[in-house]
C-alpha positions in Angstrom: 0.0 0.0 0.0 1.0 3.6 -0.5 2.0 6.4 1.8 0.3 9.4 0.3 0.9 13.0 1.2 -2.2 14.7 -0.2 -1.8 18.5 -0.6 -4.8 20.7 -1.1 -4.1 23.6 -3.4 -5.8 26.7 -4.6 -5.3 26.3 -8.3 -4.6 29.9 -8.9 -1.5 29.5 -6.8 -0.2 26.8 -9.2 0.5 28.9 -12.2 0.3 32.4 -13.5 -2.3 33.3 -16.1 -2.6 36.1 -18.6 -6.2 36.5 -17.3 -4.9 37.7 -13.9 -4.3 41.3 -15.0 -7.7 41.4 -16.6 -9.6 39.9 -13.6 -7.8 41.4 -10.7 -6.5 44.8 -9.5 -2.8 45.5 -9.4 -2.8 44.9 -5.6 -4.6 41.6 -6.0 -2.2 40.5 -8.7 0.7 41.3 -6.4 -0.8 39.4 -3.5 -1.6 36.4 -5.8 2.0 36.4 -7.1 3.3 36.4 -3.5 0.9 33.5 -2.7 2.2 31.6 -5.7 5.8 31.9 -4.5 4.8 30.8 -1.0 2.8 27.9 -2.4 5.8 26.7 -4.4 8.1 27.0 -1.5 5.6 25.0 0.7 5.3 22.2 -1.8 9.1 22.1 -2.1 9.4 21.7 1.7 6.8 19.0 1.6 8.8 17.2 -1.1 12.0 17.6 0.9 10.4 16.3 4.1 8.4 13.4 2.7 10.8 12.3 0.0 8.2 11.1 -2.5 9.1 9.0 -5.5 6.5 10.7 -7.7 4.4 13.9 -7.6 0.9 13.4 -9.0 -1.1 16.6 -9.9 -4.7 17.3 -10.8 -3.5 20.5 -12.5 -2.2 20.2 -16.1 0.9 22.4 -16.3 2.8 21.2 -19.4 2.7 24.7 -20.8 3.9 26.3 -17.6 7.3 27.1 -16.3 9.4 24.1 -15.3 9.4 25.5 -11.7 5.6 25.2 -11.6 6.0 21.4 -12.1 8.6 21.2 -9.4 11.2 19.7 -11.7 13.9 21.3 -9.6 13.1 18.8 -6.9 14.2 16.0 -9.2 11.0 14.1 -8.3 9.1 13.2 -11.5 5.8 15.0 -12.0 2.7 13.2 -13.4 -0.6 14.7 -14.6 -3.3 12.5 -13.0 -6.5 14.1 -14.3 -8.6 13.2 -17.4 -7.3 15.3 -20.2 -9.2 18.6 -20.6 -10.4 17.9 -24.2 -11.9 14.6 -23.1 -13.5 16.2 -20.0 -14.9 19.0 -22.0 -16.6 16.6 -24.3 -17.9 14.0 -21.9 -18.1 15.4 -18.4 -20.5 18.3 -17.5 -18.9 21.7 -17.0 -18.8 23.4 -13.6 -20.1 26.9 -13.3 -17.7 29.4 -11.8 -17.4 29.2 -8.1 -19.4 25.9 -7.8 -18.1 23.6 -5.0 -17.3 19.9 -5.4 -20.1 18.3 -7.4 -20.7 14.5 -7.6 -21.5 14.4 -11.3 -18.3 16.2 -12.2 -15.8 15.4 -9.5 -16.6 11.7 -8.6 -15.5 10.4 -12.0 -12.4 12.5 -12.0 -11.4 11.3 -8.5 -11.9 7.7 -9.5 -9.6 8.3 -12.5 -7.0 9.9 -10.3 -7.0 6.9 -8.0 -6.6 4.5 -11.0 -3.7 6.6 -12.4 -2.0 6.7 -9.0 -2.5 3.0 -8.2 -1.6 1.8 -11.7 1.6 3.8 -12.0 2.8 3.1 -8.5 2.1 -0.6 -8.8 3.9 -0.8 -12.2 6.9 1.0 -10.8 6.8 -0.6 -7.3 6.6 2.8 -5.5 5.5 3.3 -2.0 5.7 7.1 -1.3 4.0 9.8 -3.3 2.6 13.3 -3.1 -0.7 14.0 -4.8 -1.8 17.6 -5.3 -5.4 18.4 -5.8 -7.8 21.3 -5.3 -8.6 21.9 -1.6 -12.3 21.1 -2.3 -11.3 17.5 -3.1 -9.3 16.8 0.1 -12.1 15.1 2.1 -13.6 13.0 -0.6 -10.3 12.0 -2.3 -8.5 11.1 0.9 -11.5 8.9 1.9 -11.2 7.0 -1.4 -7.5 6.5 -0.9 -7.9 5.4 2.7 -10.8 3.0 1.7 -8.3 1.4 -0.7 -5.9 0.7 2.2 -3.5 3.6 1.7 -2.0 5.7 4.4 -2.9 9.3 3.8 -1.7 12.5 5.4 -3.7 15.6 4.4 -2.3 19.1 4.3 -4.3 22.1 3.0 -2.9 25.4 1.7 -5.8 27.0 3.5 -4.4 25.9 6.9 -1.0 27.5 6.2 -0.3 30.6 8.3 0.9 32.5 5.2 -2.2 31.8 3.1 -3.8 35.1 2.1 -6.9 35.0 -0.1 -7.5 38.8 -0.1 -6.5 38.7 -3.8 -9.9 36.9 -4.5 -13.0 39.1 -4.6 -15.7 37.9 -2.2 -18.0 37.1 -5.1 -15.4 34.7 -6.5 -14.4 33.2 -3.2 -13.1 29.7 -3.7 -15.2 27.0 -1.9 -13.5 25.3 1.0 -13.2 21.6 1.4 -16.2 21.6 3.8 -18.5 23.3 1.2 
């Protein structure tokens, strides 16, 4: 069975977007940029402390900077989600700000578990980090535990440095308990 460190992310912390300048004020963009840096440093500390053999990630970052996929840690990074074009065609879309939804997120989480278990089994691995949106922490950790894996859960929302003032109240990101 696996030892999993499950990290709950705020996806906007995972990569910069050209939309940021269009959606947020200069102060919000500055705060968001600072949070991205702190998030990256936090993940790197988690990698250093837990010594995973692979990092699995819900977020697809192939077009992003190498640093956003943590390649500097020398731990291989694996995209674990259903590819966006497939999701767009076969899985219902979520409205902006909607929390975890069974019809959308349950099939994705089952896929993540299959990807994690098949790769770690094929490669005979025992320690991983999995990064997913904070809204998935409770449901996804339950799935992994039910499969017999040891799971430690850490959420970016619980970190003392987390500052979501960059996010307008109307766009507040749902918490894992939502």
